[in-house]
C-alpha positions as CSV (number, residue, x, y, z in Angstrom):
1,M,68.2,67.8,-189.6
2,N,65.9,64.9,-191.9
3,I,68.2,61.5,-192.2
4,K,68.5,62.1,-196.2
5,E,69.5,65.7,-195.8
6,K,72.2,64.2,-193.8
7,I,75.8,65.7,-194.7
8,Y,78.7,63.6,-193.6
9,D,81.7,65.1,-192.2
10,V,83.9,62.1,-194.3
11,A,83.1,59.1,-196.8
12,V,85.1,57.0,-197.7
13,I,84.9,54.6,-200.3
14,G,86.4,50.5,-200.2
15,A,86.0,48.5,-196.7
16,G,89.0,46.8,-197.5
17,C,92.1,47.0,-194.5
18,C,92.9,50.3,-195.9
19,G,89.0,51.5,-195.5
20,A,88.8,50.2,-192.5
21,S,92.0,51.3,-190.9
22,I,90.9,54.5,-192.0
23,V,87.3,54.8,-190.5
24,R,88.4,53.4,-187.0
25,K,91.0,56.0,-186.8
26,L,88.5,58.8,-187.9
27,S,86.1,57.0,-185.3
28,A,87.9,58.5,-182.5
29,Y,87.2,62.0,-183.1
30,D,83.8,63.9,-182.5
31,L,82.9,63.7,-186.5
32,S,80.3,61.6,-188.7
33,V,82.0,59.1,-191.0
34,V,80.1,56.7,-193.2
35,L,82.2,53.8,-195.1
36,L,80.7,52.8,-198.6
37,E,80.8,49.0,-200.0
38,K,80.0,48.1,-203.0
39,C,80.1,44.0,-201.8
40,V,77.7,42.5,-199.6
41,D,79.5,42.4,-196.7
42,I,83.0,43.9,-195.6
43,G,86.2,43.2,-196.8
44,F,85.3,41.0,-199.5
45,G,87.7,42.7,-202.2
46,V,91.3,42.6,-202.2
47,S,91.5,41.9,-198.5
48,K,90.0,38.8,-198.4
49,A,92.6,37.1,-200.7
50,N,95.5,38.4,-198.8
51,S,98.1,36.1,-197.2
52,G,98.1,37.3,-194.1
53,I,101.9,38.6,-193.0
54,I,103.1,41.2,-190.7
55,H,106.1,42.1,-193.1
56,A,109.5,43.3,-191.0
57,G,110.5,45.9,-193.4
58,F,113.1,44.9,-195.5
59,H,112.1,44.5,-198.9
60,H,111.9,48.3,-200.1
61,P,113.8,51.4,-199.5
62,V,112.8,54.1,-196.7
63,T,112.7,56.1,-200.2
64,S,109.3,54.9,-200.8
65,L,106.1,55.5,-199.1
66,K,104.9,52.1,-198.7
67,A,107.9,51.3,-197.1
68,R,107.7,53.8,-194.2
69,L,103.8,52.6,-194.0
70,E,105.3,49.4,-193.5
71,I,107.5,50.0,-191.0
72,R,105.3,51.7,-189.1
73,G,102.4,50.0,-189.4
74,N,104.0,46.9,-188.2
75,L,105.1,48.6,-185.2
76,M,101.0,49.2,-184.7
77,F,100.0,45.8,-184.6
78,D,100.5,44.9,-180.7
79,Q,98.6,47.5,-179.4
80,L,96.1,47.1,-182.6
81,H,95.4,43.2,-181.1
82,Y,95.6,44.1,-177.4
83,E,92.1,46.5,-178.1
84,L,90.8,44.1,-180.8
85,N,91.6,40.3,-180.1
86,F,91.8,39.5,-183.7
87,P,94.3,36.3,-184.4
88,F,98.0,38.1,-184.2
89,K,101.4,36.2,-184.0
90,R,104.8,37.4,-184.5
91,I,106.8,34.2,-185.3
92,G,109.1,35.4,-187.7
93,I,110.3,36.0,-191.6
94,I,113.1,34.3,-192.9
95,V,114.5,34.6,-196.5
96,A,116.2,31.4,-197.3
97,A,119.3,31.7,-199.5
98,F,120.7,29.0,-201.4
99,S,123.5,30.0,-203.5
100,I,126.8,32.8,-202.6
101,E,125.1,35.2,-205.4
102,E,121.6,35.4,-202.9
103,M,123.6,35.3,-200.2
104,K,124.6,39.0,-201.7
105,T,121.0,39.8,-202.0
106,V,120.2,38.9,-198.0
107,E,123.5,41.2,-197.2
108,H,121.9,44.5,-199.1
109,L,118.3,43.3,-197.6
110,Y,119.5,43.3,-194.3
111,A,121.6,46.9,-195.2
112,Q,118.2,48.6,-196.4
113,G,116.4,46.6,-193.3
114,I,119.1,48.6,-190.7
115,A,119.0,51.8,-193.0
116,N,114.6,51.5,-192.1
117,G,114.7,50.6,-188.5
118,V,114.2,47.3,-188.5
119,P,115.3,45.6,-184.7
120,R,116.8,42.6,-184.8
121,L,117.7,41.4,-187.9
122,E,120.1,38.6,-188.5
123,V,122.6,37.9,-191.1
124,C,122.0,33.6,-190.9
125,S,125.2,31.3,-191.4
126,R,123.8,27.8,-192.5
127,E,123.8,26.1,-189.5
128,R,121.8,29.3,-187.6
129,I,119.3,29.1,-190.3
130,L,119.4,25.5,-189.6
131,S,118.5,25.5,-186.2
132,L,115.7,28.5,-186.2
133,E,113.8,26.9,-189.0
134,P,114.8,22.5,-189.3
135,Q,112.3,22.7,-192.3
136,L,114.2,24.7,-195.0
137,N,116.3,22.4,-197.2
138,P,119.4,21.1,-196.0
139,D,121.3,23.3,-199.0
140,V,120.4,26.1,-197.7
141,V,123.9,28.2,-197.2
142,G,122.1,31.1,-194.6
143,G,119.8,33.6,-194.4
144,L,118.3,36.5,-193.0
145,F,115.5,35.8,-190.1
146,A,113.6,39.1,-189.0
147,P,112.0,38.5,-185.5
148,T,109.5,41.0,-185.6
149,G,107.3,39.8,-188.4
150,G,104.3,38.2,-188.4
151,I,100.8,36.6,-189.1
152,V,97.7,37.5,-189.4
153,E,94.0,36.4,-190.0
154,P,93.0,39.3,-192.5
155,Y,89.4,39.3,-192.8
156,R,88.5,39.0,-188.8
157,Y,91.3,42.2,-188.8
158,V,89.1,44.1,-191.3
159,F,86.0,42.7,-189.5
160,A,87.3,43.9,-185.9
161,L,88.1,47.6,-187.3
162,V,84.9,48.2,-188.7
163,E,82.7,46.9,-186.1
164,S,85.4,49.1,-183.4
165,A,85.1,52.0,-185.9
166,E,80.6,50.9,-185.9
167,K,81.1,51.1,-181.9
168,N,82.2,54.6,-182.0
169,G,79.5,55.8,-184.3
170,V,80.8,55.1,-187.8
171,E,78.1,54.2,-190.3
172,V,78.6,51.3,-192.6
173,K,76.5,51.2,-196.1
174,K,77.0,47.9,-197.9
175,N,75.6,47.3,-201.7
176,F,76.6,50.8,-202.2
177,T,78.7,51.0,-206.3
178,V,80.0,54.3,-206.3
179,W,78.8,55.7,-209.8
180,R,79.3,59.1,-209.5
181,G,80.5,62.0,-207.4
182,V,79.0,65.4,-208.0
183,R,80.5,68.7,-206.0
184,K,77.5,70.5,-204.8
185,E,78.3,74.2,-202.8
186,D,80.8,73.0,-199.7
187,Y,79.8,69.0,-199.8
188,W,80.2,65.9,-202.3
189,M,76.9,64.2,-203.7
190,I,78.1,60.6,-204.1
191,E,75.7,58.7,-206.1
192,S,74.9,55.1,-206.1
193,K,74.6,52.5,-208.9
194,E,71.9,51.2,-207.0
195,G,70.0,54.4,-206.8
196,E,70.8,55.6,-203.2
197,F,72.8,59.4,-202.8
198,V,75.0,59.9,-199.6
199,K,76.9,64.1,-198.7
200,A,80.0,64.0,-197.3
201,K,82.4,67.1,-197.2
202,Y,85.4,65.3,-197.6
203,V,85.8,61.3,-199.6
204,V,88.2,59.4,-199.6
205,N,88.9,56.9,-202.4
206,S,90.6,53.9,-201.0
207,A,88.8,51.6,-203.6
208,G,91.0,49.1,-204.4
209,L,90.9,47.6,-207.5
210,Y,88.7,50.7,-208.6
211,A,90.3,53.3,-207.4
212,D,91.1,54.5,-210.8
213,E,87.1,53.8,-211.4
214,V,86.2,55.7,-208.3
215,S,89.0,58.7,-209.6
216,K,86.9,59.1,-212.6
217,A,83.8,59.1,-211.7
218,F,84.9,62.4,-209.2
219,N,86.5,64.0,-212.3
220,A,90.0,63.6,-210.3
221,E,93.0,62.3,-211.5
222,E,93.6,59.2,-214.4
223,F,95.5,56.4,-213.5
224,K,95.0,53.0,-213.9
225,I,94.7,50.6,-211.5
226,I,96.9,46.8,-213.0
227,P,95.8,43.8,-211.4
228,R,98.3,41.4,-210.7
229,K,96.9,38.1,-210.3
230,G,98.3,36.1,-206.9
231,E,97.4,32.2,-206.7
232,E,97.6,30.5,-203.5
233,F,97.1,27.2,-202.0
234,L,95.8,25.7,-199.1
235,L,97.2,22.8,-197.5
236,Q,95.2,21.2,-193.9
237,R,95.7,21.6,-190.5
238,N,99.5,20.1,-189.2
239,A,100.8,19.6,-192.6
240,R,103.9,18.0,-193.1
241,G,106.9,20.6,-193.4
242,L,104.8,23.4,-191.7
243,P,107.6,25.5,-190.4
244,S,107.5,27.8,-186.8
245,H,108.2,31.0,-189.6
246,V,107.1,32.5,-192.6
247,I,109.6,31.1,-195.2
248,F,110.5,33.7,-198.3
249,P,113.2,33.1,-201.3
250,V,115.3,35.2,-202.1
251,P,113.2,38.2,-204.1
252,G,113.2,38.9,-207.7
253,K,113.1,42.1,-209.6
254,H,109.4,42.1,-209.7
255,T,108.3,39.8,-206.6
256,K,109.1,38.4,-203.6
257,G,108.9,35.0,-205.0
258,V,107.0,32.1,-203.3
259,L,106.1,31.3,-199.9
260,V,105.7,29.1,-197.4
261,I,103.3,30.6,-194.9
262,P,102.4,29.1,-191.4
263,T,98.8,30.4,-190.8
264,V,97.7,31.9,-187.4
265,E,94.9,29.4,-187.3
266,G,97.4,26.4,-187.9
267,T,97.2,25.9,-191.6
268,L,99.6,26.2,-194.5
269,M,99.7,28.4,-197.4
270,V,102.2,28.6,-199.9
271,G,101.8,31.1,-203.2
272,P,101.7,33.6,-204.4
273,T,102.3,33.4,-207.8
274,A,102.4,37.3,-209.5
275,E,100.9,37.8,-212.7
276,E,100.1,41.3,-214.6
277,I,96.1,40.6,-216.2
278,E,93.3,43.5,-217.2
279,D,90.2,41.5,-216.2
280,K,89.7,42.7,-212.4
281,E,87.2,40.0,-211.8
282,D,89.3,37.0,-213.0
283,L,90.2,35.1,-209.7
284,S,90.3,31.6,-211.2
285,T,93.9,29.1,-210.8
286,T,95.1,27.0,-212.4
287,Y,96.6,23.4,-212.4
288,Q,99.7,24.8,-214.4
289,N,100.7,27.3,-211.6
290,L,99.9,25.1,-209.0
291,E,103.0,23.3,-210.4
292,K,104.7,26.6,-210.2
293,V,104.1,27.2,-206.9
294,F,104.5,23.6,-205.6
295,V,108.3,23.1,-207.6
296,Q,109.2,26.5,-206.0
297,A,107.8,25.9,-202.3
298,T,109.1,21.9,-202.1
299,Y,112.7,23.3,-203.1
300,M,112.7,25.8,-200.2
301,V,110.4,23.1,-197.7
302,P,111.0,19.6,-199.4
303,K,108.5,17.8,-196.7
304,I,105.4,20.2,-198.2
305,S,103.3,17.7,-200.0
306,R,100.4,18.5,-202.6
307,R,98.3,15.8,-201.2
308,E,97.7,17.7,-198.1
309,I,96.1,20.2,-200.4
310,I,92.3,21.4,-199.5
311,T,91.6,24.7,-201.5
312,S,93.4,27.2,-204.1
313,F,92.5,30.5,-204.8
314,A,93.5,33.3,-206.2
315,G,93.6,37.4,-205.2
316,L,94.1,40.9,-207.4
317,R,96.5,43.3,-205.9
318,P,95.8,46.8,-207.0
319,T,99.5,48.0,-208.3
320,L,100.6,51.3,-210.3
321,P,103.3,51.8,-212.4
322,S,105.4,53.5,-210.0
323,N,105.0,50.5,-207.5
324,D,104.6,53.0,-204.7
325,F,101.8,53.9,-202.6
326,Y,99.6,56.7,-204.2
327,I,98.3,58.4,-200.9
328,E,97.7,62.0,-201.1
329,P,94.9,64.8,-201.9
330,S,93.3,65.6,-205.6
331,K,95.3,68.2,-206.8
332,K,91.8,68.4,-209.2
333,Q,89.1,68.2,-206.5
334,P,88.8,69.9,-203.2
335,N,88.7,67.3,-200.0
336,F,88.9,64.1,-202.5
337,I,91.8,62.2,-200.9
338,Q,93.3,59.4,-203.3
339,V,94.4,56.2,-201.6
340,A,95.7,54.0,-204.2
341,G,97.7,51.3,-205.3
342,I,98.0,50.0,-202.0
343,Q,99.0,46.4,-203.0
344,S,101.9,44.3,-200.9
345,P,102.8,45.5,-197.8
346,G,99.5,46.7,-197.3
347,L,98.2,45.3,-194.9
348,T,101.3,45.9,-192.7
349,A,101.0,49.0,-193.7
350,S,97.0,49.8,-192.9
351,P,97.3,51.0,-189.8
352,A,99.7,53.7,-190.3
353,I,97.7,54.1,-193.4
354,G,94.8,55.1,-191.3
355,E,96.7,57.8,-189.1
356,Y,98.5,58.9,-192.5
357,V,94.7,60.0,-194.2
358,K,94.1,61.2,-190.8
359,D,96.6,63.6,-190.9
360,I,95.9,64.9,-194.3
361,L,92.2,65.1,-194.3
362,K,93.5,67.4,-191.0
363,N,95.6,69.2,-193.5
364,C,93.1,69.7,-195.4
365,G,90.6,71.3,-193.2
366,L,88.5,68.7,-191.1
367,K,88.6,69.8,-188.0
368,L,89.3,66.5,-185.3
369,I,88.4,66.6,-182.1
370,E,89.0,63.7,-179.5
371,K,86.3,61.9,-178.6
372,T,85.8,61.9,-174.3
373,D,83.8,58.3,-174.4
374,Y,86.1,56.9,-177.2
375,D,86.4,52.9,-176.9
376,P,89.2,51.1,-178.8
377,Y,88.3,47.6,-177.2
378,L,86.7,44.7,-178.6
379,P,85.7,41.9,-176.1
380,K,87.4,38.9,-176.9
381,P,84.8,36.8,-179.2
382,V,83.9,33.1,-178.2
383,K,85.8,30.4,-180.2
384,V,84.7,26.8,-178.3
385,R,87.8,24.9,-179.8
386,E,89.7,27.0,-178.0
387,L,88.2,26.4,-174.5
388,S,88.8,23.8,-172.2
389,F,86.4,20.9,-171.3
390,E,85.2,23.0,-168.0
391,E,85.1,25.9,-169.7
392,L,82.4,24.8,-172.5
393,E,80.5,23.1,-169.9
394,R,79.3,25.9,-168.1
395,L,78.9,27.8,-171.8
396,I,76.8,25.3,-172.7
397,E,74.8,25.4,-169.9
398,S,74.1,29.3,-170.5
399,D,73.6,28.6,-173.6
400,P,73.1,24.7,-175.2
401,R,73.8,26.4,-178.9
402,Y,77.3,26.4,-177.9
403,G,77.3,22.1,-177.8
404,N,75.8,21.9,-181.1
405,I,79.2,21.8,-183.4
406,V,78.3,22.9,-187.3
407,C,81.3,22.5,-188.7
408,R,83.2,19.4,-187.2
409,C,86.7,20.4,-188.6
410,E,86.8,24.1,-187.3
411,T,84.6,23.3,-184.2
412,V,82.4,26.1,-185.1
413,S,79.6,25.9,-182.4
414,E,75.6,26.8,-184.0
415,A,75.7,30.2,-181.3
416,E,79.0,31.3,-182.9
417,I,77.3,31.1,-186.3
418,I,74.5,33.3,-184.7
419,E,76.6,36.0,-183.2
420,A,78.2,36.4,-186.8
421,I,74.7,36.6,-188.1
422,R,73.9,39.4,-185.4
423,K,77.1,41.3,-186.4
424,G,75.9,41.5,-189.9
425,H,77.6,38.3,-192.1
426,T,74.9,36.1,-193.9
427,T,76.3,35.2,-196.8
428,L,78.1,31.5,-196.6
429,D,81.2,33.8,-197.2
430,G,80.5,35.8,-194.4
431,I,80.1,33.1,-192.0
432,K,83.5,31.4,-193.3
433,F,85.2,34.2,-193.0
434,Y,84.5,35.7,-189.0
435,T,83.9,32.0,-187.6
436,R,86.5,29.8,-190.5
437,A,83.0,27.7,-190.4
438,G,83.8,25.7,-193.9
439,M,87.5,26.5,-193.9
440,G,88.7,23.4,-192.7
441,L,89.6,19.5,-194.4
442,C,86.1,18.8,-196.3
443,Q,85.7,22.9,-197.5
444,G,82.2,23.1,-196.0
445,A,80.9,19.7,-197.4
446,F,79.4,18.1,-194.1
447,C,78.4,21.9,-192.4
448,S,77.2,24.2,-195.7
449,Y,73.9,22.9,-195.5
450,R,73.4,23.5,-191.4
451,I,74.5,27.0,-192.0
452,L,72.1,27.5,-194.2
453,K,69.6,26.6,-192.5
454,I,70.3,28.6,-189.4
455,I,71.2,32.2,-191.4
456,A,67.4,31.2,-192.8
457,R,65.7,31.0,-189.4
458,E,67.9,34.1,-187.9
459,V,67.2,36.5,-190.6
460,G,63.9,35.3,-192.2
461,I,64.4,34.6,-195.5
462,P,63.8,31.6,-197.5
463,I,67.1,29.3,-197.8
464,E,66.9,30.0,-202.2
465,K,67.8,33.5,-201.4
466,I,70.9,32.9,-199.3
467,T,74.3,33.3,-201.3
468,K,77.6,32.4,-201.2
469,R,79.1,36.0,-201.7
470,G,76.1,38.2,-202.8
471,G,75.6,39.6,-206.5
472,D,74.1,36.3,-208.3
473,S,76.3,33.7,-206.1
474,W,73.4,31.1,-205.9
475,I,73.8,28.3,-203.7
476,I,70.0,26.3,-203.9
477,Y,68.7,26.7,-207.2
478,K,65.2,25.7,-206.1
479,R,63.6,24.6,-202.4
480,L,63.2,20.6,-203.0
481,Q,59.7,20.6,-202.7
482,D,59.3,23.2,-205.4
483,I,61.2,20.3,-208.0
484,D,59.1,18.1,-209.8
485,L,60.9,14.9,-209.4
486,N,59.0,13.2,-212.6
487,Q,60.1,16.2,-215.4
């Protein structure tokens, strides 16, 4: 069959943590699968600004779909980490209470977690909670401890899922903005705004903030995704007040509140805010919200300092009025699966969502035959910063580019950047998310131009054609030699 005439078994729209989990799960079966992503790289939508928390499963009642998938997803991360080698640690979650009234909520969360089957939950006295986390404000009166909570690097998690899926036969099409889906006989014809066409028997709508627009493009259900904006602030590695657990406040009615999050790579994150907005592209941050975040964060962990902020960013969570996940076959269109409203704890739930959607597809008639040659494993990527002197010396002997440190803050070598480029990450943000080059104290002030030169050399394109994150996010407007300095 001509490649242009190929009809895929399944097309998954959206390469965030859910779309990536779905295609990785499907890659274990004898199917032709394609992943369609509108951005220049995978994970560049909702997932890139994720807080990276693996929730324990006590915040929501088990009657909700999100709670059931969160609990199942949490249990799946150890095996995924073993297979895919992305950064992940189970450091535990603490909910800190500062009044007797808040302790009543803690007891409710405990009872809810026990009903959900969360193991080893503990209601803690003041003495116990301070012994677990000495960085807490000594005014704390008690709290909840969930040792099964954890932290993950969300972009490396998504990259690993897709890399594993590609290794097992999944195709990925980036810069594919779904515009229209038309039913033809027994398959869907999917058209992109860029003028490409893809045919597929089944379609999964996992388009995050744009799941409502994709659904409308297929004449399926009409619903509205409401972006909930969260601003977060990143502090330098080994910041003062760095806790050894994820610290939650007692939650409010609509939000889990401002958190204090030690990241898996050693930096400290505080946030997010929670503000419902209309603009799906609004990623701005404000001084007012910085103040709001730090007032709440320093109340829980007093030693945290604004002076150690190295950057701020915002993320948008795709919410629905029901405040639950919407994962089910379309009632209006055949072989069209909705995966929408995946807000927190969507990252935690994502591996279970992949499994859940696989079962839905099977119930809709997709024939699933396990591959005999399926390989779930990825090798552990080389990270110069984690090597001993002897290990690094041997590595440099085999490839001197491991000795050329391009990013000094995060100790990232030229060889690691080249590896990222060869895996398809050819923007400055793609390199940053894959290697951490540019994520350190200077935020790329030292290494950005050096990375641009490596990308230009390896890909064979002019340096001014390289973008920060695709589209018109140009970094260099003109070559220096093209600028008339006398003008």
